[in-house]
VMD Tcl script that draws the C-alpha trace (Angstrom):
set ca {
  {-56.23 -15.94 44.31}
  {-54.71 -13.95 41.51}
  {-51.09 -12.99 41.55}
  {-50.29 -9.47 40.72}
  {-47.53 -8.99 38.22}
  {-44.70 -7.08 39.69}
  {-43.21 -4.41 37.57}
  {-39.55 -5.36 37.57}
  {-38.36 -2.45 35.49}
  {-39.69 1.01 35.52}
  {-40.59 2.42 32.15}
  {-37.38 2.89 30.18}
  {-36.57 5.44 27.48}
  {-34.58 8.51 26.69}
  {-35.66 12.07 26.67}
  {-35.39 14.47 23.79}
  {-32.77 16.48 25.69}
  {-30.56 13.41 26.18}
  {-30.80 12.57 22.49}
  {-29.90 16.15 21.49}
  {-26.80 16.04 23.74}
  {-25.62 12.81 22.08}
  {-26.18 14.27 18.60}
  {-24.25 17.44 19.56}
  {-21.30 15.35 20.79}
  {-21.24 13.37 17.53}
  {-21.31 16.59 15.46}
  {-18.40 18.09 17.43}
  {-16.34 14.90 17.05}
  {-17.03 14.77 13.29}
  {-16.02 18.43 12.95}
  {-12.58 17.75 14.41}
  {-12.03 14.26 12.94}
  {-13.36 14.97 9.42}
  {-10.27 16.63 7.89}
  {-7.98 13.93 9.27}
  {-10.21 11.19 7.87}
  {-10.08 12.77 4.39}
  {-6.28 12.52 4.42}
  {-6.37 8.91 5.58}
  {-7.33 7.56 2.13}
  {-4.18 8.56 0.20}
  {-1.91 7.51 3.08}
  {-3.59 4.12 3.32}
  {-3.32 3.56 -0.46}
  {0.37 4.47 -0.37}
  {1.07 2.12 2.55}
  {-0.88 -0.73 0.91}
  {0.95 -0.22 -2.40}
  {4.35 -0.36 -0.64}
  {3.32 -3.54 1.15}
  {2.10 -5.05 -2.16}
  {5.42 -4.19 -3.84}
  {7.43 -5.77 -1.03}
  {5.24 -8.90 -1.08}
  {5.52 -9.27 -4.87}
  {9.30 -8.78 -4.79}
  {9.47 -11.51 -2.17}
  {7.20 -13.66 -4.37}
  {9.61 -13.19 -7.30}
  {12.55 -14.18 -5.12}
  {10.78 -17.28 -3.79}
  {9.62 -18.32 -7.28}
  {13.21 -18.05 -8.59}
  {14.44 -20.44 -5.91}
  {11.43 -22.76 -6.18}
  {11.62 -23.01 -9.99}
  {15.44 -23.12 -9.99}
  {15.53 -20.40 -12.64}
  {15.87 -16.64 -12.97}
  {12.79 -14.51 -12.34}
  {12.63 -10.88 -13.45}
  {10.53 -8.01 -12.17}
  {10.00 -5.47 -14.98}
  {9.23 -1.94 -13.80}
  {7.61 1.02 -15.50}
  {8.49 3.90 -13.19}
  {7.47 7.53 -13.12}
  {9.82 10.38 -13.82}
  {9.80 12.00 -10.41}
  {12.18 14.76 -11.51}
  {9.03 16.58 -12.63}
  {6.11 17.04 -10.32}
  {3.58 15.59 -10.68}
  {5.01 12.59 -12.55}
  {3.54 12.15 -16.01}
  {3.68 8.36 -16.44}
  {1.82 5.64 -14.56}
  {3.89 3.24 -12.48}
  {3.53 -0.51 -12.81}
  {5.44 -3.80 -12.73}
  {5.11 -7.40 -13.82}
  {6.99 -10.57 -12.95}
  {8.20 -13.07 -15.56}
  {10.25 -16.24 -15.44}
  {13.19 -17.11 -17.66}
  {10.86 -18.23 -20.47}
  {8.93 -14.95 -20.40}
  {5.84 -16.48 -18.76}
  {4.05 -14.20 -16.32}
  {3.92 -15.14 -12.65}
  {0.57 -14.23 -11.03}
  {0.93 -11.39 -8.54}
  {-0.24 -11.17 -4.96}
  {-2.37 -8.12 -4.20}
  {-3.90 -7.12 -0.91}
  {-4.70 -3.59 -1.94}
  {-8.22 -3.09 -3.20}
  {-7.20 0.30 -4.60}
  {-4.64 -1.09 -7.03}
  {-5.41 -2.01 -10.60}
  {-3.74 -5.39 -10.46}
  {-4.81 -7.64 -13.32}
  {-3.08 -10.88 -12.39}
  {0.12 -10.27 -14.34}
  {0.53 -6.48 -14.14}
  {0.34 -4.36 -11.01}
  {-0.53 -0.71 -11.64}
  {-0.06 1.57 -8.66}
  {-3.18 3.27 -7.26}
  {-4.17 6.78 -8.28}
  {-2.29 9.41 -6.35}
  {0.90 7.34 -6.04}
  {4.06 7.10 -8.12}
  {6.96 4.63 -8.10}
  {10.18 6.55 -8.61}
  {13.35 4.75 -9.62}
  {16.25 5.93 -7.45}
  {18.79 3.45 -8.80}
  {17.97 3.54 -12.55}
  {16.81 -0.08 -12.42}
  {14.14 -1.05 -14.96}
  {14.49 -4.81 -14.48}
  {15.36 -6.60 -11.28}
  {16.36 -10.25 -11.72}
  {16.53 -12.84 -8.95}
  {18.76 -15.91 -9.46}
  {17.88 -19.48 -8.55}
  {19.67 -18.89 -5.23}
  {17.55 -15.82 -4.34}
  {20.24 -13.23 -5.05}
  {19.92 -10.35 -7.49}
  {22.02 -10.02 -10.62}
  {22.43 -6.27 -10.01}
  {25.79 -4.73 -9.18}
  {24.34 -2.34 -6.58}
  {21.29 -2.40 -4.30}
  {18.08 -1.55 -6.16}
  {16.19 1.34 -4.58}
  {12.68 2.55 -5.38}
  {10.74 5.42 -3.85}
  {6.97 5.14 -3.59}
  {5.53 8.63 -3.22}
  {2.20 10.34 -2.93}
  {1.41 12.94 -5.57}
  {0.34 15.39 -2.86}
  {3.69 15.75 -1.06}
  {2.40 17.73 1.91}
  {4.73 18.40 4.84}
  {4.65 15.48 7.26}
  {3.13 13.07 4.72}
  {4.90 9.72 4.41}
  {6.70 8.16 1.47}
  {8.44 4.81 1.33}
  {11.82 3.64 0.10}
  {11.94 -0.01 -0.94}
  {15.47 -1.43 -1.12}
  {16.51 -4.80 -2.54}
  {20.04 -5.77 -1.52}
  {22.40 -7.82 -3.66}
  {21.68 -10.79 -1.39}
  {17.93 -10.50 -2.08}
  {16.87 -8.95 1.24}
  {13.94 -6.55 0.81}
  {13.30 -3.67 3.20}
  {10.86 -0.78 3.45}
  {11.81 2.51 5.10}
  {9.15 5.09 5.94}
  {10.13 8.71 5.44}
  {8.28 12.03 5.65}
  {8.29 15.14 3.52}
  {9.91 18.05 5.30}
}
mol new
graphics top color blue
foreach p $ca { graphics top sphere $p radius 0.5 }
foreach p [lrange $ca 0 end-1] q [lrange $ca 1 end] { graphics top cylinder $p $q radius 0.2 }
display resetview
């Protein structure tokens, strides 16, 4: 006696109409999400660059304590009095003997070359406190007489876009404040 195979599943598939409905939904979603996605790139680069700066400032502070020596962060900042700024922003970290300390970089859009961090295109580091060098002592404090403040801005400056203020206190604490253009 032969056993008949039972058909457990009816024939499966999708119709052309169902596929067209799915494609139409995707097109409508892309139409509304597209402009927002285009603006995501510069915002993400700016946020990553601010995070990289904070991490490298913390690295300089830790290295000063670990090596029991002074460590200096040397900045090249943009002149943000003119818009757009005309100079590229960058920084490097050196110890007391002038040897470079390798930088940490999580941002794939930065041009970090191990000893110099250049901020990504479309961003500028503005010096709010006229600090070109920031030195950490072997105890993790800064040698400055006032808190060092830097503004990391996008070159687009559209209303509602973010920019970041990085502050290093005299005691070595580093903070990032997010602000928006009005």
